[in-house]
VOGU-3710 file (C-alpha; in Angstrom, 3 decimals, decimal comma):
1> xxxxxxxxxx> 147,136/43,297/21,543  147,941/45,348/18,401  149,889/48,849/18,878  146,447/49,928/17,028  143,799/48,637/19,594  146,294/50,157/22,262  146,430/53,400/21,027  142,768/53,407/20,539  142,073/52,364/23,991  144,504/54,904/25,006
11> xxxxxxxxxx> 142,453/57,554/23,830  139,347/56,817/24,850  139,554/54,577/28,156  139,794/57,255/30,697  136,011/57,849/29,731  135,227/54,405/29,668  136,372/53,134/32,855  137,907/56,330/35,173  134,570/57,617/34,858  132,130/55,149/36,206
21> xxxxxxxxxx> 131,842/56,805/39,244  131,087/60,539/37,841  129,116/62,080/40,793  130,827/64,820/41,183  129,209/68,006/42,959  128,228/70,723/40,690  131,154/73,277/41,129  133,927/74,875/39,039  136,260/72,616/37,646  139,765/72,827/36,003
31> xxxxxxxxxx> 139,131/73,430/31,936  141,430/70,488/31,291  143,541/68,081/33,658  146,244/65,331/32,603  147,601/62,425/34,144  147,978/58,627/34,412  145,214/55,709/34,852  145,922/52,212/36,190  143,396/49,758/35,456  142,419/46,124/35,725
41> xxxxxxxxxx> 139,085/45,012/34,044  137,453/41,791/33,963  134,499/41,050/31,910  132,090/38,771/29,779  133,373/38,051/26,421  129,888/38,906/25,736  126,398/38,829/26,923  125,538/35,376/27,695  129,166/33,756/27,296  130,540/31,534/30,567
51> xxxxxxxxxx> 134,068/32,755/29,521  135,577/36,348/30,912  138,148/38,542/29,200  140,847/40,109/31,842  143,060/43,006/31,123  145,505/45,692/32,884  146,122/48,832/31,378  148,517/51,858/32,353  147,787/54,727/30,110  147,427/58,348/29,494
61> xxxxxxxxxx> 143,898/60,292/30,268  143,163/63,467/29,500  140,023/65,537/30,359  138,945/68,740/28,811  135,495/70,450/29,508  135,000/72,863/26,942  131,845/74,720/25,792  131,966/72,162/22,760  134,798/70,336/22,240  134,964/67,853/25,225
71> xxxxxxxxxx> 136,840/65,042/27,063  135,495/64,258/30,415  134,915/60,726/32,868  131,784/60,498/31,146  132,747/61,028/27,358  134,920/61,780/24,866  133,208/63,647/21,948  131,162/67,152/20,835  128,958/69,068/22,473  125,637/70,002/20,679
81> xxxxxxxxxx> 123,849/71,265/23,079  123,201/71,686/26,723  120,481/73,302/28,658  119,871/73,177/32,837  118,219/69,975/32,247  118,867/68,411/28,683  122,292/67,806/27,097  123,447/66,506/23,855  126,358/65,586/22,578  128,346/63,613/20,111
91> xxxxxxxxxx> 130,872/60,588/21,683  133,003/57,598/21,687  132,486/53,755/23,741  134,439/50,535/23,325  134,046/47,229/24,074  137,176/44,886/24,529  137,359/42,303/22,297  138,236/38,293/22,754  139,677/35,829/20,524  138,283/32,348/19,831
101> xxxxxxxxxx> 140,797/30,464/22,022  138,778/32,626/24,755  135,705/30,991/24,202  135,301/27,394/23,284  131,518/28,025/22,353  133,163/29,805/19,547  135,670/27,608/18,532  137,045/28,329/15,036  134,474/30,947/14,217  135,893/34,490/13,671
111> xxxxxxxxxx> 137,247/36,277/16,623  135,314/39,642/18,435  137,445/42,208/17,896  137,966/45,270/20,026  134,449/47,364/19,149  134,826/51,334/19,330  131,188/52,814/19,279  130,370/56,406/18,016  127,102/58,582/17,714  125,120/61,137/19,681
121> xxxxxxxxxx> 123,542/60,705/22,976  120,568/62,424/24,821  120,717/63,091/28,215  118,169/64,269/30,558  118,985/65,745/34,345  115,441/64,333/35,981  116,570/65,707/38,945  119,563/67,068/40,869  118,313/65,968/44,669  116,283/63,001/45,094
131> xxxxxxxxxx> 116,897/61,111/48,199  120,004/63,376/48,234  120,882/61,786/44,663  121,205/63,008/40,767  118,978/61,140/38,598  119,896/60,750/35,167  118,656/59,132/31,771  120,769/58,582/29,100  120,348/57,524/25,910  123,125/56,845/23,307
141> xxxxxxxxxx> 122,636/55,082/19,901  126,135/54,712/18,369  127,615/52,683/15,846  130,109/50,270/16,186  132,967/49,488/14,493  135,728/46,746/14,373  139,247/48,204/15,425  140,865/45,041/14,514  139,191/44,324/11,064  139,996/47,593/9,274
151> xxxxxxxxxx> 137,683/49,444/11,117  134,992/47,300/9,735  131,074/48,619/10,256  129,465/46,010/12,839  126,251/47,591/13,621  124,135/49,782/15,789  123,642/49,707/19,622  120,983/51,314/21,744  121,138/51,116/25,509  118,648/53,499/26,979
161> xxxxxxxxxx> 120,115/53,651/31,050  118,950/55,348/34,209  121,663/56,253/36,662  121,470/57,607/39,793  124,266/59,665/41,322  125,532/60,390/44,865  128,099/62,009/46,531  128,981/62,480/50,157  131,004/64,908/52,244  133,933/62,563/52,348
171> xxxxxxxxxx> 135,126/62,436/49,441  132,762/59,172/48,327  131,179/59,300/45,003  128,344/56,558/44,355  126,829/55,320/41,174  123,964/52,941/40,526  122,788/52,332/36,978  120,089/49,998/35,469  120,038/49,459/31,566  118,533/47,797/27,944
181> xxxxxxxxxx> 121,277/47,543/25,320  119,255/46,474/22,023  121,301/45,922/18,810  120,652/45,897/14,859  120,868/42,191/13,291  124,576/43,012/12,303  125,220/43,512/16,072  123,568/40,481/17,123  124,837/38,364/14,719  128,394/39,380/15,803
191> xxxxxxxxxx> 127,609/37,870/18,907  125,006/34,955/18,352  124,639/34,000/14,443  126,035/30,542/13,922  126,547/30,366/10,125  126,103/27,594/8,095  130,103/26,994/8,244  130,329/27,111/11,805  127,398/24,513/12,781  128,463/21,417/14,156
201> xxxxxxxxxx> 127,164/18,861/16,254  126,923/20,881/19,863  126,511/23,860/17,629  124,017/23,971/15,346  123,295/26,763/12,925  121,124/29,900/14,113  119,776/32,966/13,145  120,008/35,590/14,773  117,754/38,513/15,050  117,988/42,467/16,011
211> xxxxxxxxxx> 116,171/43,379/19,653  117,602/42,775/22,901  120,799/41,856/23,882  120,631/42,186/27,895  119,732/43,620/30,923  122,222/45,755/32,815  122,675/46,273/36,418  125,421/48,378/37,355  126,989/49,936/40,526  130,523/52,322/40,911
221> xxxxxxxxxx> 132,024/53,747/43,851  135,273/56,472/43,708  137,589/57,970/46,548  139,632/61,537/46,381  142,176/60,420/48,605  144,253/63,700/47,865  144,379/66,541/45,583  146,285/64,407/43,083  144,964/60,818/43,968  142,084/58,855/43,145
231> xxxxxxxxxx> 140,645/55,534/43,428  137,574/53,575/41,805  135,979/50,487/41,098  132,744/48,899/39,398  130,988/46,238/38,769  128,092/45,231/36,419  125,818/42,250/36,129  123,999/41,871/33,079  121,203/39,060/32,074  120,032/38,016/28,379
241> xxxxxxxxxx> 116,936/36,523/30,208  113,943/37,542/27,619  116,942/38,563/25,204  116,240/37,981/21,691  118,586/35,640/20,834  118,552/33,982/24,665  118,323/30,682/22,589  121,266/30,738/20,294  123,975/27,621/20,975  126,484/30,713/21,761
251> xxxxxxxxxx> 124,659/31,762/24,894  125,899/29,426/27,476  124,491/30,834/30,653  122,345/33,338/31,987  123,920/36,253/33,653  126,992/37,026/34,371  129,330/39,623/36,289  131,567/42,183/34,733  134,565/44,345/37,157  137,022/46,376/37,484
261> xxxxxxxxxx> 139,733/48,751/39,900  141,337/50,989/39,159  143,332/54,607/40,385  144,400/57,839/38,671  146,880/60,434/39,542  146,297/64,301/38,119  149,390/65,290/36,691  148,730/68,868/35,783  145,559/70,651/35,419  144,575/74,459/34,184
271> xxxxxxx> 144,456/77,071/36,823  141,102/78,422/34,367  138,029/76,943/35,776  134,761/76,312/34,288  131,314/75,917/35,619  128,266/74,057/34,864  129,800/70,452/34,856
//
């Protein structure tokens, strides 16, 4: 992995993975905290693939809960608006890449580099207490860029997501979610297009279309062991059944799992606290 990719992941990984169990109760929290994140993740190379991409990280993380600038367990970016029920922010996300050697069906085709995504997100807190859980709807729209190809623009994604967050009195937090991932034609071309020069007898030419990429179902759990240590794990199942490009020769199976486990250590935190998070 290149230094550029490592640097990018160091900046955003805490918001992508440490934050998968974002079900902390509404209380006063430190304005900032810093520490270390250890993570092992195994994910599908892309929706419909039967190959996994596995990575292990030990990275620094920073959480900052400012009124405008934020880097928290759920996003990295700028908060444009917040009310009791609605929030609008501009943030980042990422997805691991894979080489053609990782995926037999893509042999001889361009590699799938690490993606960084940026764009606005609307969050609607539907209820703070439905059967003891917080129910929220996230609607992010993000432009994707390939880190390993000079930040080349690779399309737009839209992923409306419904999450239920539950926190128990024993320091356990759970998050359950479902979402539908849609992509522009440029993004779906990246995963499912087979151009004429890459077509073979086993891999016929295919023209990818924009639309539904996958349906996703996720669950995460985190546990606060002490004031310094927290552990977490997460799993996601995604299916391309009924997806726009489910008949691409690059789709090998209809569904597959991604999962990860990690731990965080809080090295320092501010004495100043903020509320409303």
